[in-house]
C-alpha positions as CSV (number, residue, x, y, z in Angstrom):
1,M,120.2,92.7,87.5
2,T,117.2,90.7,88.8
3,T,113.7,92.0,88.3
4,A,110.5,90.6,89.8
5,T,106.9,91.9,89.8
6,I,104.8,91.6,92.9
7,V,101.1,92.3,93.0
8,A,100.3,93.5,96.5
9,K,96.6,93.6,97.6
10,K,95.6,95.7,100.5
11,N,91.9,94.9,100.7
12,P,89.6,94.6,103.6
13,G,88.1,91.2,104.3
14,C,85.4,89.5,102.2
15,L,82.6,90.2,104.6
16,V,83.4,93.9,104.8
17,Q,83.5,94.1,101.0
18,L,80.2,92.3,100.8
19,V,78.5,94.6,103.3
20,W,80.0,97.7,101.6
21,F,78.7,96.6,98.2
22,A,75.2,95.7,99.6
23,L,74.8,99.0,101.4
24,F,76.8,101.5,99.4
25,G,78.8,100.2,96.5
26,W,76.0,99.5,94.0
27,W,74.5,103.0,94.1
28,L,77.7,104.9,94.9
29,G,79.4,103.2,91.9
30,Q,76.6,104.5,89.5
31,A,76.8,108.0,91.0
32,W,80.7,107.9,90.7
33,V,80.5,106.9,87.0
34,A,77.9,109.6,86.3
35,V,80.0,112.3,87.9
36,A,83.0,111.0,85.9
37,W,81.0,111.2,82.6
38,F,80.1,114.8,83.5
39,L,83.7,115.7,84.2
40,A,84.9,114.1,81.1
41,A,82.6,116.2,79.0
42,T,84.5,119.3,80.2
43,V,88.1,119.8,79.1
44,I,89.3,120.8,82.6
45,G,87.6,117.8,84.2
46,L,89.0,115.1,81.8
47,P,92.1,114.2,83.9
48,L,89.9,113.8,87.0
49,A,87.4,111.8,85.1
50,V,90.0,109.3,83.9
51,M,91.3,108.9,87.5
52,M,87.7,108.4,88.7
53,L,86.9,105.8,86.0
54,N,90.1,103.9,86.8
55,R,89.0,103.7,90.5
56,V,85.5,102.4,89.8
57,P,86.3,98.8,91.1
58,E,87.7,100.3,94.3
59,V,84.6,102.5,94.9
60,I,82.1,99.6,94.2
61,T,83.9,96.8,96.0
62,L,86.8,98.4,98.0
63,R,89.2,96.3,95.9
64,G,92.4,98.0,95.1
65,E,95.5,96.5,93.5
66,T,99.1,97.7,93.6
67,E,101.7,96.3,91.3
68,L,105.3,96.6,92.7
69,L,108.4,96.3,90.6
70,V,111.4,94.9,92.6
71,R,114.9,95.3,91.1
72,S,118.0,94.0,92.6
73,W,121.6,94.6,91.5
74,G,124.9,94.7,93.3
75,G,123.4,93.9,96.7
76,R,121.0,96.8,96.4
77,T,117.2,96.4,96.1
78,V,114.8,99.0,94.8
79,V,111.0,98.7,95.1
80,T,108.9,101.0,92.9
81,A,105.2,101.2,92.2
82,R,104.5,100.3,88.6
83,S,101.7,101.7,86.5
84,V,100.3,100.5,83.2
85,P,101.5,102.7,80.4
86,Q,98.7,105.0,79.1
87,H,97.9,106.2,75.6
88,N,98.3,109.8,74.8
89,L,95.7,112.0,76.7
90,L,94.5,113.6,73.4
91,L,93.9,110.2,71.8
92,R,91.9,109.1,74.9
93,A,89.9,112.3,74.9
94,L,89.0,111.9,71.2
95,Y,88.0,108.2,71.8
96,F,85.9,109.3,74.7
97,L,84.1,112.0,72.7
98,L,83.4,109.8,69.7
99,V,82.7,106.4,71.4
100,G,83.4,106.2,75.1
101,W,80.7,108.4,76.7
102,W,77.7,106.9,75.0
103,A,79.0,103.3,74.9
104,S,79.9,103.2,78.6
105,A,76.6,104.9,79.5
106,V,74.5,102.3,77.6
107,W,76.6,99.5,79.1
108,I,76.3,100.6,82.7
109,E,72.6,101.5,82.5
110,T,71.8,98.2,80.9
111,A,73.7,96.4,83.7
112,Y,71.7,98.2,86.3
113,A,68.4,97.8,84.5
114,L,68.5,94.1,83.8
115,P,68.0,92.9,87.4
116,Q,65.1,95.5,87.7
117,V,63.4,94.2,84.6
118,H,63.7,90.6,85.8
119,R,62.3,91.4,89.2
120,H,59.4,93.4,87.7
121,R,58.5,90.6,85.3
122,S,58.6,87.9,87.9
123,A,56.5,89.9,90.3
124,F,53.7,89.9,87.7
125,G,54.2,86.2,86.8
126,V,55.4,87.0,83.3
127,L,58.8,85.3,83.9
128,D,59.2,82.6,86.5
129,V,62.6,81.1,86.9
């Protein structure tokens, strides 16, 4: 039996991704993550929140990635989509409740705030680079 892993990318062109990010991706990504945080705080919404958080790169930049597993044996070839093994849902929910929600909120808001602070300071001549 022969096994190979192929990473297939079905992405739009670089220019389309750049325009998407400039017009929609940067603010839509923040709204997407905020909705995911809200859903994760509810027990019913947790599976949808995990799916949404896993798709953040695709929402922000239209970049998706599919990993295909190709197995050949006896002249027969089987191609299947391969996913990364996940930890138990209860363990992920516990981590999210104890650490994930506030750590990811601080991280994403800091990332969005830093360019704003830099632009604000340089507008008043406090920081010139």
